[in-house]
Each structure stands twice: as structure tokens, then as C-alpha cells.
Biopython code that builds the backbone (N, CA, C, O; Angstrom):
import numpy as np
from Bio.PDB.StructureBuilder import StructureBuilder

atoms = [
    (1, "MET", "N", (4.413, 10.548, -14.608)),
    (1, "MET", "CA", (5.549, 10.728, -13.751)),
    (1, "MET", "C", (5.423, 9.897, -12.477)),
    (1, "MET", "O", (6.368, 9.200, -12.107)),
    (2, "LEU", "N", (4.299, 9.954, -11.810)),
    (2, "LEU", "CA", (4.086, 9.164, -10.606)),
    (2, "LEU", "C", (3.109, 8.016, -10.857)),
    (2, "LEU", "O", (2.334, 7.641, -9.977)),
    (3, "ASN", "N", (3.157, 7.469, -12.062)),
    (3, "ASN", "CA", (2.252, 6.372, -12.404)),
    (3, "ASN", "C", (2.419, 5.177, -11.485)),
    (3, "ASN", "O", (1.438, 4.529, -11.121)),
    (4, "TRP", "N", (3.672, 4.878, -11.101)),
    (4, "TRP", "CA", (3.897, 3.740, -10.206)),
    (4, "TRP", "C", (3.181, 3.935, -8.886)),
    (4, "TRP", "O", (2.663, 2.978, -8.310)),
    (5, "LEU", "N", (3.147, 5.169, -8.401)),
    (5, "LEU", "CA", (2.485, 5.445, -7.141)),
    (5, "LEU", "C", (0.971, 5.286, -7.283)),
    (5, "LEU", "O", (0.314, 4.712, -6.414)),
    (6, "LYS", "N", (0.430, 5.795, -8.375)),
    (6, "LYS", "CA", (-1.007, 5.658, -8.623)),
    (6, "LYS", "C", (-1.397, 4.190, -8.727)),
    (6, "LYS", "O", (-2.391, 3.759, -8.143)),
    (7, "LYS", "N", (-0.596, 3.416, -9.485)),
    (7, "LYS", "CA", (-0.877, 1.995, -9.646)),
    (7, "LYS", "C", (-0.785, 1.257, -8.318)),
    (7, "LYS", "O", (-1.594, 0.376, -8.026)),
    (8, "ALA", "N", (0.212, 1.626, -7.519)),
    (8, "ALA", "CA", (0.415, 0.954, -6.245)),
    (8, "ALA", "C", (-0.795, 1.096, -5.338)),
    (8, "ALA", "O", (-1.237, 0.122, -4.727)),
    (9, "PHE", "N", (-1.334, 2.316, -5.248)),
    (9, "PHE", "CA", (-2.469, 2.537, -4.368)),
    (9, "PHE", "C", (-3.792, 2.152, -5.009)),
    (9, "PHE", "O", (-4.810, 2.071, -4.322)),
    (10, "ALA", "N", (-3.793, 1.913, -6.308)),
    (10, "ALA", "CA", (-4.999, 1.459, -6.990)),
    (10, "ALA", "C", (-5.016, -0.051, -7.116)),
    (10, "ALA", "O", (-5.943, -0.608, -7.704)),
    (11, "GLY", "N", (-4.009, -0.728, -6.577)),
    (11, "GLY", "CA", (-3.983, -2.179, -6.633)),
    (11, "GLY", "C", (-3.066, -2.710, -7.708)),
    (11, "GLY", "O", (-3.013, -3.925, -7.902)),
    (12, "GLY", "N", (-2.338, -1.864, -8.421)),
    (12, "GLY", "CA", (-1.387, -2.321, -9.424)),
    (12, "GLY", "C", (-2.057, -2.664, -10.727)),
    (12, "GLY", "O", (-3.280, -2.782, -10.802)),
    (13, "ALA", "N", (-1.251, -2.825, -11.750)),
    (13, "ALA", "CA", (-1.755, -3.076, -13.096)),
    (13, "ALA", "C", (-2.448, -4.425, -13.204)),
    (13, "ALA", "O", (-3.428, -4.555, -13.937)),
    (14, "GLN", "N", (-1.948, -5.446, -12.476)),
    (14, "GLN", "CA", (-2.551, -6.766, -12.547)),
    (14, "GLN", "C", (-3.402, -7.073, -11.315)),
    (14, "GLN", "O", (-3.618, -8.243, -10.998)),
    (15, "GLY", "N", (-3.878, -6.071, -10.633)),
    (15, "GLY", "CA", (-4.734, -6.270, -9.471)),
    (15, "GLY", "C", (-3.970, -6.782, -8.257)),
    (15, "GLY", "O", (-4.548, -7.446, -7.396)),
    (16, "GLU", "N", (-2.697, -6.485, -8.182)),
    (16, "GLU", "CA", (-1.888, -6.901, -7.051)),
    (16, "GLU", "C", (-2.330, -6.142, -5.801)),
    (16, "GLU", "O", (-2.955, -5.085, -5.887)),
    (17, "ALA", "N", (-1.999, -6.696, -4.651)),
    (17, "ALA", "CA", (-2.282, -5.983, -3.405)),
    (17, "ALA", "C", (-1.500, -4.684, -3.395)),
    (17, "ALA", "O", (-0.358, -4.642, -3.853)),
    (18, "ALA", "N", (-2.099, -3.631, -2.883)),
    (18, "ALA", "CA", (-1.434, -2.328, -2.858)),
    (18, "ALA", "C", (-0.157, -2.383, -2.031)),
    (18, "ALA", "O", (0.867, -1.833, -2.438)),
    (19, "SER", "N", (-0.204, -3.031, -0.893)),
    (19, "SER", "CA", (1.006, -3.154, -0.085)),
    (19, "SER", "C", (0.891, -4.367, 0.823)),
    (19, "SER", "O", (-0.191, -4.908, 1.049)),
    (20, "VAL", "N", (2.027, -4.768, 1.325)),
    (20, "VAL", "CA", (2.128, -5.884, 2.256)),
    (20, "VAL", "C", (2.517, -5.278, 3.591)),
    (20, "VAL", "O", (3.333, -4.357, 3.636)),
    (21, "LYS", "N", (1.957, -5.771, 4.660)),
    (21, "LYS", "CA", (2.320, -5.250, 5.975)),
    (21, "LYS", "C", (3.183, -6.284, 6.674)),
    (21, "LYS", "O", (2.733, -7.387, 6.985)),
    (22, "GLY", "N", (4.434, -5.907, 6.916)),
    (22, "GLY", "CA", (5.367, -6.797, 7.599)),
    (22, "GLY", "C", (5.269, -6.649, 9.103)),
    (22, "GLY", "O", (4.484, -5.851, 9.615)),
    (23, "GLU", "N", (6.070, -7.423, 9.797)),
    (23, "GLU", "CA", (6.092, -7.405, 11.250)),
    (23, "GLU", "C", (6.766, -6.142, 11.768)),
    (23, "GLU", "O", (7.829, -5.755, 11.282)),
    (24, "ALA", "N", (6.155, -5.509, 12.743)),
    (24, "ALA", "CA", (6.694, -4.281, 13.328)),
    (24, "ALA", "C", (7.972, -4.590, 14.108)),
    (24, "ALA", "O", (8.108, -5.645, 14.728)),
    (25, "THR", "N", (8.904, -3.632, 14.056)),
    (25, "THR", "CA", (10.200, -3.749, 14.718)),
    (25, "THR", "C", (10.443, -2.507, 15.555)),
    (25, "THR", "O", (10.145, -1.397, 15.114)),
    (26, "GLU", "N", (10.977, -2.675, 16.749)),
    (26, "GLU", "CA", (11.337, -1.549, 17.608)),
    (26, "GLU", "C", (12.798, -1.184, 17.356)),
    (26, "GLU", "O", (13.652, -2.062, 17.235)),
    (27, "TYR", "N", (13.080, 0.128, 17.277)),
    (27, "TYR", "CA", (14.443, 0.604, 17.068)),
    (27, "TYR", "C", (14.597, 1.985, 17.677)),
    (27, "TYR", "O", (13.950, 2.934, 17.234)),
    (28, "LYS", "N", (15.445, 2.110, 18.688)),
    (28, "LYS", "CA", (15.756, 3.382, 19.335)),
    (28, "LYS", "C", (14.508, 4.172, 19.761)),
    (28, "LYS", "O", (14.475, 5.397, 19.645)),
    (29, "GLY", "N", (13.498, 3.471, 20.247)),
    (29, "GLY", "CA", (12.279, 4.144, 20.701)),
    (29, "GLY", "C", (11.237, 4.365, 19.615)),
    (29, "GLY", "O", (10.179, 4.933, 19.888)),
    (30, "TYR", "N", (11.510, 3.933, 18.396)),
    (30, "TYR", "CA", (10.591, 4.065, 17.264)),
    (30, "TYR", "C", (10.039, 2.685, 16.909)),
    (30, "TYR", "O", (10.689, 1.665, 17.140)),
    (31, "THR", "N", (8.849, 2.672, 16.354)),
    (31, "THR", "CA", (8.288, 1.440, 15.822)),
    (31, "THR", "C", (8.315, 1.544, 14.303)),
    (31, "THR", "O", (7.794, 2.498, 13.725)),
    (32, "ILE", "N", (8.927, 0.553, 13.666)),
    (32, "ILE", "CA", (9.027, 0.506, 12.204)),
    (32, "ILE", "C", (8.136, -0.612, 11.705)),
    (32, "ILE", "O", (8.267, -1.760, 12.131)),
    (33, "THR", "N", (7.225, -0.273, 10.799)),
    (33, "THR", "CA", (6.377, -1.275, 10.166)),
    (33, "THR", "C", (6.646, -1.242, 8.670)),
    (33, "THR", "O", (6.308, -0.259, 8.010)),
    (34, "PRO", "N", (7.251, -2.302, 8.115)),
    (34, "PRO", "CA", (7.487, -2.325, 6.674)),
    (34, "PRO", "C", (6.176, -2.546, 5.919)),
    (34, "PRO", "O", (5.364, -3.389, 6.301)),
    (35, "THR", "N", (5.980, -1.781, 4.850)),
    (35, "THR", "CA", (4.774, -1.907, 4.024)),
    (35, "THR", "C", (5.154, -1.869, 2.544)),
    (35, "THR", "O", (4.711, -0.979, 1.817)),
    (36, "PRO", "N", (5.974, -2.827, 2.089)),
    (36, "PRO", "CA", (6.391, -2.797, 0.685)),
    (36, "PRO", "C", (5.187, -2.850, -0.257)),
    (36, "PRO", "O", (4.182, -3.499, 0.032)),
    (37, "ILE", "N", (5.311, -2.160, -1.375)),
    (37, "ILE", "CA", (4.219, -2.031, -2.335)),
    (37, "ILE", "C", (4.477, -2.949, -3.521)),
    (37, "ILE", "O", (5.510, -2.837, -4.181)),
    (38, "ALA", "N", (3.544, -3.858, -3.795)),
    (38, "ALA", "CA", (3.671, -4.767, -4.932)),
    (38, "ALA", "C", (3.600, -3.972, -6.224)),
    (38, "ALA", "O", (2.710, -3.146, -6.423)),
    (39, "GLU", "N", (4.568, -4.247, -7.101)),
    (39, "GLU", "CA", (4.625, -3.515, -8.365)),
    (39, "GLU", "C", (5.321, -4.358, -9.425)),
    (39, "GLU", "O", (6.530, -4.580, -9.355)),
    (40, "GLY", "N", (4.562, -4.825, -10.397)),
    (40, "GLY", "CA", (5.141, -5.557, -11.520)),
    (40, "GLY", "C", (5.935, -6.788, -11.134)),
    (40, "GLY", "O", (6.969, -7.060, -11.745)),
    (41, "GLY", "N", (5.490, -7.536, -10.148)),
    (41, "GLY", "CA", (6.185, -8.738, -9.724)),
    (41, "GLY", "C", (7.316, -8.477, -8.746)),
    (41, "GLY", "O", (7.986, -9.413, -8.310)),
    (42, "GLN", "N", (7.537, -7.220, -8.395)),
    (42, "GLN", "CA", (8.552, -6.849, -7.414)),
    (42, "GLN", "C", (7.873, -6.038, -6.319)),
    (42, "GLN", "O", (6.658, -5.842, -6.336)),
    (43, "TYR", "N", (8.666, -5.574, -5.377)),
    (43, "TYR", "CA", (8.121, -4.787, -4.265)),
    (43, "TYR", "C", (8.909, -3.502, -4.078)),
    (43, "TYR", "O", (10.137, -3.521, -4.003)),
    (44, "ARG", "N", (8.198, -2.388, -4.004)),
    (44, "ARG", "CA", (8.817, -1.087, -3.756)),
    (44, "ARG", "C", (9.001, -0.921, -2.250)),
    (44, "ARG", "O", (8.083, -1.191, -1.476)),
    (45, "VAL", "N", (10.171, -0.482, -1.841)),
    (45, "VAL", "CA", (10.505, -0.305, -0.429)),
    (45, "VAL", "C", (9.643, 0.821, 0.154)),
    (45, "VAL", "O", (9.595, 1.928, -0.382)),
    (46, "SER", "N", (8.969, 0.512, 1.257)),
    (46, "SER", "CA", (8.046, 1.451, 1.872)),
    (46, "SER", "C", (7.823, 1.046, 3.322)),
    (46, "SER", "O", (7.990, -0.118, 3.686)),
    (47, "GLY", "N", (7.445, 2.018, 4.143)),
    (47, "GLY", "CA", (7.165, 1.687, 5.526)),
    (47, "GLY", "C", (6.625, 2.858, 6.315)),
    (47, "GLY", "O", (6.465, 3.966, 5.802)),
    (48, "VAL", "N", (6.351, 2.583, 7.568)),
    (48, "VAL", "CA", (5.841, 3.596, 8.486)),
    (48, "VAL", "C", (6.736, 3.599, 9.721)),
    (48, "VAL", "O", (7.042, 2.550, 10.289)),
    (49, "ILE", "N", (7.148, 4.800, 10.124)),
    (49, "ILE", "CA", (7.936, 4.983, 11.340)),
    (49, "ILE", "C", (7.041, 5.721, 12.333)),
    (49, "ILE", "O", (6.480, 6.768, 12.012)),
    (50, "GLU", "N", (6.910, 5.166, 13.547)),
    (50, "GLU", "CA", (6.036, 5.761, 14.557)),
    (50, "GLU", "C", (6.779, 5.953, 15.874)),
    (50, "GLU", "O", (7.663, 5.177, 16.238)),
    (51, "LYS", "N", (6.390, 7.009, 16.570)),
    (51, "LYS", "CA", (6.885, 7.260, 17.921)),
    (51, "LYS", "C", (5.805, 8.056, 18.638)),
    (51, "LYS", "O", (5.387, 9.115, 18.171)),
    (52, "ALA", "N", (5.361, 7.542, 19.766)),
    (52, "ALA", "CA", (4.258, 8.151, 20.508)),
    (52, "ALA", "C", (3.047, 8.291, 19.578)),
    (52, "ALA", "O", (2.600, 7.298, 19.003)),
    (53, "GLU", "N", (2.524, 9.473, 19.425)),
    (53, "GLU", "CA", (1.342, 9.699, 18.582)),
    (53, "GLU", "C", (1.706, 10.187, 17.186)),
    (53, "GLU", "O", (0.825, 10.581, 16.422)),
    (54, "GLN", "N", (2.985, 10.166, 16.843)),
    (54, "GLN", "CA", (3.437, 10.678, 15.548)),
    (54, "GLN", "C", (3.782, 9.527, 14.614)),
    (54, "GLN", "O", (4.201, 8.457, 15.055)),
    (55, "SER", "N", (3.598, 9.764, 13.303)),
    (55, "SER", "CA", (3.995, 8.750, 12.325)),
    (55, "SER", "C", (4.507, 9.424, 11.055)),
    (55, "SER", "O", (4.126, 10.545, 10.718)),
    (56, "HIS", "N", (5.372, 8.707, 10.373)),
    (56, "HIS", "CA", (5.949, 9.171, 9.109)),
    (56, "HIS", "C", (5.953, 7.992, 8.151)),
    (56, "HIS", "O", (6.485, 6.927, 8.466)),
    (57, "THR", "N", (5.356, 8.184, 6.975)),
    (57, "THR", "CA", (5.349, 7.161, 5.942)),
    (57, "THR", "C", (6.411, 7.504, 4.911)),
    (57, "THR", "O", (6.524, 8.654, 4.488)),
    (58, "PHE", "N", (7.191, 6.504, 4.506)),
    (58, "PHE", "CA", (8.194, 6.727, 3.474)),
    (58, "PHE", "C", (8.012, 5.722, 2.349)),
    (58, "PHE", "O", (7.627, 4.576, 2.580)),
    (59, "ILE", "N", (8.290, 6.164, 1.133)),
    (59, "ILE", "CA", (8.272, 5.322, -0.057)),
    (59, "ILE", "C", (9.555, 5.613, -0.811)),
    (59, "ILE", "O", (9.829, 6.764, -1.150)),
    (60, "ARG", "N", (10.338, 4.588, -1.074)),
    (60, "ARG", "CA", (11.612, 4.735, -1.756)),
    (60, "ARG", "C", (11.481, 4.270, -3.204)),
    (60, "ARG", "O", (10.510, 3.604, -3.565)),
    (61, "SER", "N", (12.442, 4.618, -4.012)),
    (61, "SER", "CA", (12.429, 4.203, -5.415)),
    (61, "SER", "C", (12.959, 2.786, -5.592)),
    (61, "SER", "O", (12.835, 2.211, -6.673)),
    (62, "ASP", "N", (13.551, 2.214, -4.539)),
    (62, "ASP", "CA", (14.142, 0.879, -4.616)),
    (62, "ASP", "C", (13.087, -0.194, -4.860)),
    (62, "ASP", "O", (12.025, -0.185, -4.237)),
    (63, "LEU", "N", (13.386, -1.126, -5.777)),
    (63, "LEU", "CA", (12.541, -2.290, -6.025)),
    (63, "LEU", "C", (13.312, -3.539, -5.618)),
    (63, "LEU", "O", (14.505, -3.662, -5.898)),
    (64, "VAL", "N", (12.617, -4.472, -4.951)),
    (64, "VAL", "CA", (13.228, -5.703, -4.476)),
    (64, "VAL", "C", (12.397, -6.876, -4.985)),
    (64, "VAL", "O", (11.170, -6.794, -5.050)),
    (65, "ALA", "N", (13.073, -7.970, -5.348)),
    (65, "ALA", "CA", (12.393, -9.112, -5.971)),
    (65, "ALA", "C", (11.418, -9.830, -5.045)),
    (65, "ALA", "O", (10.311, -10.151, -5.476)),
    (66, "GLY", "N", (11.774, -10.090, -3.819)),
    (66, "GLY", "CA", (10.912, -10.872, -2.935)),
    (66, "GLY", "C", (10.258, -10.050, -1.844)),
    (66, "GLY", "O", (10.776, -9.015, -1.424)),
    (67, "GLN", "N", (9.101, -10.533, -1.389)),
    (67, "GLN", "CA", (8.340, -9.839, -0.354)),
    (67, "GLN", "C", (9.113, -9.774, 0.959)),
    (67, "GLN", "O", (9.170, -8.710, 1.575)),
    (68, "GLU", "N", (9.703, -10.867, 1.404)),
    (68, "GLU", "CA", (10.450, -10.880, 2.663)),
    (68, "GLU", "C", (11.683, -9.979, 2.573)),
    (68, "GLU", "O", (11.989, -9.242, 3.510)),
    (69, "ALA", "N", (12.382, -10.041, 1.447)),
    (69, "ALA", "CA", (13.557, -9.185, 1.249)),
    (69, "ALA", "C", (13.154, -7.713, 1.241)),
    (69, "ALA", "O", (13.884, -6.866, 1.756)),
    (70, "ALA", "N", (12.000, -7.405, 0.661)),
    (70, "ALA", "CA", (11.508, -6.018, 0.633)),
    (70, "ALA", "C", (11.177, -5.535, 2.038)),
    (70, "ALA", "O", (11.436, -4.379, 2.371)),
    (71, "CYS", "N", (10.607, -6.405, 2.865)),
    (71, "CYS", "CA", (10.323, -6.034, 4.260)),
    (71, "CYS", "C", (11.629, -5.763, 4.998)),
    (71, "CYS", "O", (11.747, -4.769, 5.715)),
    (72, "ASP", "N", (12.603, -6.644, 4.822)),
    (72, "ASP", "CA", (13.902, -6.467, 5.486)),
    (72, "ASP", "C", (14.574, -5.167, 5.045)),
    (72, "ASP", "O", (15.104, -4.425, 5.872)),
    (73, "PHE", "N", (14.551, -4.897, 3.749)),
    (73, "PHE", "CA", (15.192, -3.696, 3.218)),
    (73, "PHE", "C", (14.451, -2.436, 3.668)),
    (73, "PHE", "O", (15.069, -1.399, 3.908)),
    (74, "SER", "N", (13.124, -2.532, 3.780)),
    (74, "SER", "CA", (12.331, -1.396, 4.275)),
    (74, "SER", "C", (12.719, -1.048, 5.707)),
    (74, "SER", "O", (12.810, 0.130, 6.054)),
    (75, "VAL", "N", (12.949, -2.059, 6.542)),
    (75, "VAL", "CA", (13.371, -1.831, 7.925)),
    (75, "VAL", "C", (14.768, -1.205, 7.939)),
    (75, "VAL", "O", (15.034, -0.286, 8.714)),
    (76, "THR", "N", (15.656, -1.706, 7.079)),
    (76, "THR", "CA", (17.008, -1.146, 6.989)),
    (76, "THR", "C", (16.966, 0.324, 6.603)),
    (76, "THR", "O", (17.672, 1.142, 7.193)),
    (77, "LYS", "N", (16.141, 0.668, 5.610)),
    (77, "LYS", "CA", (16.013, 2.070, 5.182)),
    (77, "LYS", "C", (15.429, 2.933, 6.291)),
    (77, "LYS", "O", (15.865, 4.067, 6.493)),
    (78, "ALA", "N", (14.441, 2.400, 7.015)),
    (78, "ALA", "CA", (13.829, 3.149, 8.117)),
    (78, "ALA", "C", (14.850, 3.437, 9.213)),
    (78, "ALA", "O", (14.874, 4.538, 9.763)),
    (79, "LYS", "N", (15.688, 2.461, 9.533)),
    (79, "LYS", "CA", (16.727, 2.667, 10.540)),
    (79, "LYS", "C", (17.691, 3.770, 10.102)),
    (79, "LYS", "O", (18.119, 4.589, 10.915)),
    (80, "LEU", "N", (18.022, 3.782, 8.837)),
    (80, "LEU", "CA", (18.900, 4.822, 8.303)),
    (80, "LEU", "C", (18.251, 6.201, 8.427)),
    (80, "LEU", "O", (18.910, 7.169, 8.806)),
    (81, "ILE", "N", (16.963, 6.287, 8.107)),
    (81, "ILE", "CA", (16.219, 7.549, 8.233)),
    (81, "ILE", "C", (16.231, 8.011, 9.692)),
    (81, "ILE", "O", (16.469, 9.186, 9.971)),
    (82, "ILE", "N", (15.975, 7.092, 10.612)),
    (82, "ILE", "CA", (15.969, 7.427, 12.041)),
    (82, "ILE", "C", (17.347, 7.913, 12.484)),
    (82, "ILE", "O", (17.461, 8.916, 13.188)),
    (83, "ASP", "N", (18.394, 7.193, 12.065)),
    (83, "ASP", "CA", (19.754, 7.576, 12.448)),
    (83, "ASP", "C", (20.134, 8.950, 11.905)),
    (83, "ASP", "O", (20.829, 9.716, 12.572)),
    (84, "GLN", "N", (19.682, 9.256, 10.706)),
    (84, "GLN", "CA", (20.045, 10.528, 10.077)),
    (84, "GLN", "C", (19.197, 11.699, 10.555)),
    (84, "GLN", "O", (19.713, 12.806, 10.712)),
    (85, "LEU", "N", (17.896, 11.475, 10.791)),
    (85, "LEU", "CA", (16.987, 12.583, 11.072)),
    (85, "LEU", "C", (16.395, 12.595, 12.475)),
    (85, "LEU", "O", (16.001, 13.655, 12.962)),
    (86, "GLY", "N", (16.323, 11.467, 13.121)),
    (86, "GLY", "CA", (15.703, 11.424, 14.448)),
    (86, "GLY", "C", (14.271, 11.938, 14.392)),
    (86, "GLY", "O", (13.532, 11.628, 13.459)),
    (87, "ASP", "N", (13.883, 12.721, 15.387)),
    (87, "ASP", "CA", (12.511, 13.225, 15.471)),
    (87, "ASP", "C", (12.175, 14.249, 14.385)),
    (87, "ASP", "O", (11.008, 14.596, 14.205)),
    (88, "ARG", "N", (13.179, 14.730, 13.666)),
    (88, "ARG", "CA", (12.900, 15.681, 12.586)),
    (88, "ARG", "C", (12.060, 15.062, 11.463)),
    (88, "ARG", "O", (11.502, 15.787, 10.639)),
    (89, "ILE", "N", (11.968, 13.742, 11.426)),
    (89, "ILE", "CA", (11.140, 13.112, 10.380)),
    (89, "ILE", "C", (9.667, 13.476, 10.538)),
    (89, "ILE", "O", (8.887, 13.357, 9.593)),
    (90, "PHE", "N", (9.292, 13.918, 11.730)),
    (90, "PHE", "CA", (7.892, 14.266, 11.991)),
    (90, "PHE", "C", (7.582, 15.737, 11.723)),
    (90, "PHE", "O", (6.428, 16.154, 11.825)),
    (91, "GLU", "N", (8.589, 16.518, 11.385)),
    (91, "GLU", "CA", (8.383, 17.936, 11.109)),
    (91, "GLU", "C", (7.728, 18.099, 9.737)),
    (91, "GLU", "O", (8.033, 17.367, 8.795)),
    (92, "GLN", "N", (6.834, 19.061, 9.646)),
    (92, "GLN", "CA", (6.193, 19.395, 8.365)),
    (92, "GLN", "C", (7.116, 20.300, 7.570)),
    (92, "GLN", "O", (7.703, 21.228, 8.125)),
    (93, "SER", "N", (7.252, 20.041, 6.277)),
    (93, "SER", "CA", (8.093, 20.897, 5.424)),
    (93, "SER", "C", (7.358, 22.138, 4.999)),
    (93, "SER", "O", (7.913, 22.968, 4.279)),
]
sb = StructureBuilder()
sb.init_structure("model")
sb.init_model(0)
sb.init_chain("A")
sb.init_seg("    ")
for serial, (resi, resn, name, xyz) in enumerate(atoms, 1):
    if name == "N":
        sb.init_residue(resn, " ", resi, " ")
    sb.init_atom(name, np.array(xyz, "f"), 0.0, 1.0, " ", f" {name:<3s}", serial, name[0])
structure = sb.get_structure()
């Protein structure tokens, strides 16, 4: 069920890098760092949202063909999360 996640953090099926770290972006007081995960020649949208001493990691089901496009899309998704949830992203469920 979560094989893609296991492969991603284990380096992928073909020994791909687990994730790529893109350039950090500031948005509404938050720092967004895209960390798309290499998977089967594509990249899974992923990133880290930080504010002060708090951080939230997100992994989406979206796959993007290129590394740069995946970083851009990860930032777009993070902005959407921030707009929808604000500081609630740091709350424990």
C-alpha cells in the first residue's frame, strides 16, 4: 500500500536519491523548502513548511516529470496548505 513511500526513503528501486532539496521560499511568514522525492523517473511532490521552531512535512500523491517542475509545484502546494490551514498545520492530530 505504501510501497512508494518505502522506496522513496530507501533510495528508490533504481537507487535514486530519496529526495531533492530545492531553494527555500518565504511566504506569509513561513519558510517553504521543496523536497520532491525521486520515483520511477518522476518526482513526487513533497516539502517542508517552517515557522519559528515549528515544521510540517507534507507528501502529496502528485507526480511531476521534471525536478524543477516538481520543486515549483511543491511550493505551490505548500502555499495552498498555508492559505487553507495557517498555523493549524502544526497541530498534532
